[in-house]
C-alpha positions as CSV (number, residue, x, y, z in Angstrom):
1,M,-113.8,-46.8,-90.1
2,P,-111.1,-44.2,-90.9
3,S,-108.8,-43.4,-88.1
4,P,-108.4,-39.7,-87.0
5,A,-105.2,-39.5,-89.0
6,T,-106.8,-40.6,-92.3
7,P,-108.3,-37.6,-94.2
8,A,-110.3,-39.9,-96.5
9,A,-113.7,-38.2,-96.6
10,F,-112.8,-35.2,-98.9
11,S,-112.9,-34.7,-102.6
12,A,-109.9,-32.3,-102.9
13,L,-107.7,-30.1,-100.7
14,L,-106.4,-26.7,-101.7
15,F,-103.6,-25.1,-99.7
16,G,-102.2,-21.6,-99.5
17,L,-98.5,-21.6,-100.3
18,S,-96.7,-19.0,-98.2
19,G,-97.6,-19.4,-94.5
20,C,-99.1,-22.8,-95.1
21,L,-97.1,-25.4,-97.0
22,V,-93.9,-23.4,-96.9
23,D,-92.5,-20.2,-95.4
24,F,-93.7,-20.4,-91.7
25,G,-95.1,-17.1,-90.8
26,A,-95.5,-15.9,-94.4
27,R,-92.4,-13.9,-94.1
28,T,-91.4,-13.5,-97.8
29,A,-93.3,-10.4,-98.7
30,P,-92.8,-8.6,-95.4
31,V,-89.0,-9.3,-95.5
32,A,-88.8,-8.0,-99.0
33,L,-90.6,-4.8,-98.1
34,Q,-88.6,-4.3,-94.9
35,R,-85.3,-4.6,-96.9
36,L,-86.5,-2.0,-99.4
37,Y,-88.1,0.4,-96.8
38,P,-86.2,-0.2,-93.5
39,H,-87.9,2.7,-91.8
40,A,-91.4,1.5,-92.5
41,T,-93.4,0.7,-89.4
42,D,-95.9,-1.8,-90.9
43,V,-94.8,-4.1,-93.8
44,R,-97.7,-6.5,-93.5
45,G,-99.6,-5.1,-96.5
46,S,-98.8,-4.7,-100.2
47,L,-96.3,-2.3,-101.7
48,E,-99.1,0.0,-102.8
49,Q,-100.5,0.1,-99.2
50,L,-97.0,0.9,-97.8
51,L,-96.4,3.7,-100.4
52,G,-99.9,5.0,-100.2
53,R,-100.0,5.2,-104.0
54,P,-99.5,3.0,-107.0
55,P,-95.8,2.0,-107.3
56,R,-93.7,3.3,-110.1
57,P,-92.3,0.8,-112.5
58,D,-88.8,1.0,-111.0
59,E,-90.3,0.5,-107.5
60,Q,-92.2,-2.5,-108.7
61,L,-89.1,-4.0,-110.3
62,A,-87.1,-3.5,-107.1
63,F,-89.8,-5.1,-105.1
64,H,-89.9,-8.1,-107.5
65,H,-86.1,-8.5,-107.1
66,A,-86.4,-8.3,-103.3
67,L,-89.3,-10.9,-103.4
68,R,-87.2,-13.3,-105.4
69,E,-84.3,-13.1,-102.9
70,A,-86.6,-13.5,-99.9
71,A,-88.3,-16.4,-101.5
72,R,-85.1,-18.3,-101.9
73,E,-84.4,-17.8,-98.2
74,H,-87.9,-18.9,-97.1
75,A,-88.4,-21.9,-99.4
76,E,-88.7,-24.4,-96.5
77,C,-91.6,-26.7,-95.7
78,T,-93.7,-25.9,-92.6
79,P,-94.0,-28.5,-89.9
80,G,-96.1,-31.5,-91.0
81,A,-96.4,-30.4,-94.7
82,A,-94.2,-33.1,-96.3
83,T,-95.8,-35.9,-94.2
84,L,-99.3,-34.6,-94.9
85,L,-98.8,-34.3,-98.7
86,A,-97.3,-37.8,-98.8
87,Q,-100.4,-39.1,-97.0
88,L,-102.8,-37.3,-99.3
89,R,-100.9,-38.8,-102.3
90,R,-101.3,-42.3,-100.9
91,Q,-105.0,-41.6,-100.4
92,N,-105.3,-40.4,-104.0
93,I,-106.9,-37.1,-102.8
94,P,-106.3,-34.3,-105.4
95,C,-104.6,-31.3,-104.0
96,A,-103.0,-28.1,-105.1
97,W,-101.5,-24.8,-103.8
98,L,-102.6,-21.3,-104.5
99,D,-100.5,-18.1,-104.2
100,E,-100.7,-14.4,-105.2
101,L,-97.0,-13.6,-105.4
102,P,-95.4,-13.3,-108.9
103,S,-95.2,-16.7,-110.6
104,D,-91.4,-17.0,-110.4
105,V,-91.5,-16.1,-106.7
106,S,-94.1,-18.7,-106.1
107,A,-92.1,-21.3,-108.0
108,S,-89.1,-20.6,-105.9
109,L,-91.1,-20.9,-102.7
110,A,-92.6,-24.1,-103.9
111,S,-89.3,-25.7,-104.8
112,P,-89.2,-28.0,-101.7
113,L,-92.7,-29.4,-102.5
114,P,-93.2,-32.6,-104.5
115,D,-93.3,-32.3,-108.3
116,W,-96.7,-33.9,-108.5
117,L,-98.4,-31.2,-106.5
118,H,-100.3,-28.8,-108.8
119,G,-99.7,-25.1,-108.3
120,A,-101.9,-22.1,-109.2
121,P,-99.9,-18.8,-109.2
122,A,-101.6,-15.5,-109.3
123,Q,-101.1,-14.7,-113.0
124,S,-103.3,-17.7,-113.9
125,N,-106.3,-16.2,-112.0
126,P,-108.6,-13.6,-113.7
127,R,-109.6,-11.9,-110.4
128,P,-107.6,-11.6,-107.2
129,W,-108.7,-12.9,-103.8
130,P,-111.2,-12.7,-102.2
131,A,-112.9,-13.5,-105.5
132,P,-113.5,-17.2,-105.7
133,D,-112.1,-17.6,-109.2
134,A,-108.7,-19.0,-108.1
135,C,-110.3,-21.7,-106.0
136,W,-112.7,-22.8,-108.7
137,Q,-110.0,-22.8,-111.4
138,A,-107.7,-24.9,-109.2
139,L,-110.5,-27.5,-108.8
140,V,-111.1,-27.5,-112.6
141,D,-107.4,-28.0,-113.2
142,L,-107.5,-30.9,-110.7
143,Q,-110.5,-32.3,-112.7
144,V,-112.7,-32.3,-109.5
145,D,-116.3,-32.4,-110.7
146,R,-118.1,-31.2,-107.6
147,L,-117.6,-28.7,-104.8
148,E,-119.0,-31.1,-102.1
149,G,-116.2,-32.3,-99.9
150,C,-113.6,-29.7,-101.1
151,V,-111.5,-28.0,-98.4
152,L,-109.2,-24.9,-98.5
153,V,-106.5,-24.6,-95.9
154,S,-104.7,-21.3,-95.4
155,G,-103.7,-18.7,-92.8
156,E,-104.2,-15.8,-95.3
157,P,-107.6,-14.1,-94.6
158,R,-108.3,-13.0,-98.2
159,L,-107.7,-16.5,-99.5
160,L,-109.9,-18.0,-96.8
161,Q,-112.6,-15.5,-97.9
162,A,-112.1,-16.7,-101.5
163,G,-112.7,-20.2,-100.3
164,L,-115.8,-19.2,-98.4
165,H,-117.1,-17.4,-101.5
166,A,-116.4,-20.5,-103.6
167,G,-118.5,-22.7,-101.3
168,L,-115.6,-24.7,-99.8
169,W,-114.9,-25.9,-96.3
170,T,-112.2,-23.7,-94.9
171,V,-109.5,-24.4,-92.3
172,G,-107.6,-21.4,-90.9
173,L,-104.0,-21.6,-89.8
174,A,-103.3,-19.4,-86.8
175,A,-99.6,-20.0,-85.7
176,C,-97.9,-20.4,-89.0
177,G,-99.8,-17.9,-91.1
178,P,-99.4,-14.1,-91.6
179,L,-101.6,-13.1,-88.7
180,C,-98.9,-14.2,-86.2
181,G,-96.2,-13.5,-88.9
182,Q,-93.3,-14.9,-87.0
183,A,-90.4,-16.8,-88.5
184,P,-89.9,-20.3,-86.9
185,A,-87.0,-19.3,-84.7
186,D,-88.7,-16.1,-83.5
187,W,-91.9,-18.0,-82.8
188,Q,-90.1,-20.5,-80.6
189,A,-88.1,-17.8,-78.9
190,L,-91.3,-16.0,-77.7
191,A,-92.3,-16.4,-74.1
192,G,-95.1,-18.9,-73.8
193,D,-97.7,-16.3,-72.7
194,E,-96.8,-14.1,-75.7
195,R,-97.2,-17.1,-78.1
196,D,-100.6,-17.9,-76.5
197,R,-101.7,-14.2,-76.9
198,L,-100.7,-14.1,-80.6
199,R,-102.2,-17.5,-81.3
200,A,-105.5,-16.5,-79.6
201,Q,-105.7,-13.3,-81.5
202,A,-105.2,-15.0,-84.8
203,T,-107.6,-17.8,-84.0
204,L,-110.3,-15.4,-83.0
205,A,-109.8,-13.3,-86.2
206,L,-110.0,-16.4,-88.4
207,Y,-113.2,-17.6,-86.7
208,R,-114.7,-14.2,-87.1
209,L,-113.8,-14.3,-90.7
210,G,-116.0,-17.4,-91.0
211,A,-113.4,-20.2,-91.1
212,H,-115.1,-23.5,-90.3
213,S,-112.2,-24.6,-88.2
214,V,-108.9,-23.1,-87.0
215,I,-105.7,-25.0,-86.1
216,D,-102.1,-23.9,-85.4
217,Q,-100.3,-25.6,-88.3
218,L,-100.5,-28.6,-90.6
219,T,-99.5,-31.1,-88.0
220,D,-103.0,-30.6,-86.6
221,L,-104.8,-31.0,-89.9
222,P,-105.5,-34.8,-90.0
223,A,-107.5,-34.6,-86.7
224,C,-109.2,-31.5,-88.0
225,L,-110.3,-33.2,-91.2
226,S,-111.6,-36.1,-89.2
227,D,-113.8,-33.6,-87.2
228,L,-115.0,-31.9,-90.4
229,G,-115.8,-35.3,-91.8
230,A,-118.0,-36.0,-88.8
231,R,-119.7,-32.7,-89.2
232,R,-120.4,-33.5,-92.9
233,Q,-121.9,-36.9,-91.9
234,K,-124.3,-35.1,-89.6
235,G,-125.5,-33.0,-92.6
236,E,-123.5,-29.8,-92.0
237,K,-122.6,-27.9,-95.1
238,P,-120.0,-25.1,-95.7
């Protein structure tokens, strides 16, 4: 019988990139926007949302350059990511990451990850999240022949919605994703009650979205997968 630390019951695992496998807090895009627009009060959305209009070509180019710089600074694995991926590799469980940033930015962020890990940057997807296309295409690329037992792990709400639309099991990440949006040092520097408040808000938001389970970060995923496996054995479906 598998131990709680052995995620052996699943066909494939898909991961978000920023705020999941790397870049704790999904800080790359917000940092890039903050540097370009230091007086902006909310940098959690897209460049178009911040400007309130489609960006001009020069604005888009400046944002791209800022993204590339921020990505180099945030290309660091989140807690538990390296160990988890090594375990999945030993288990021969297909896995891949998905991202919506420009492909060169995604590649920079993914540089600490193992070479065998498949990546699906935004340009390869015909429709953006929350459309399910990116999830389905990633599974096709992994040569996974059925949706049953496939899991998406992310802290990004629109990617989780894409996973739900694709018919996947979904695991939301509360603490390390964009809903908390804190860099590792800032997260640790918060008072305990403030961390608990942000974590609770993010957890509730992800459950309301429809995530099948919500955890803080990837160190919690093996036990979560064990729980989802037990739910599958009881006949529950995503």
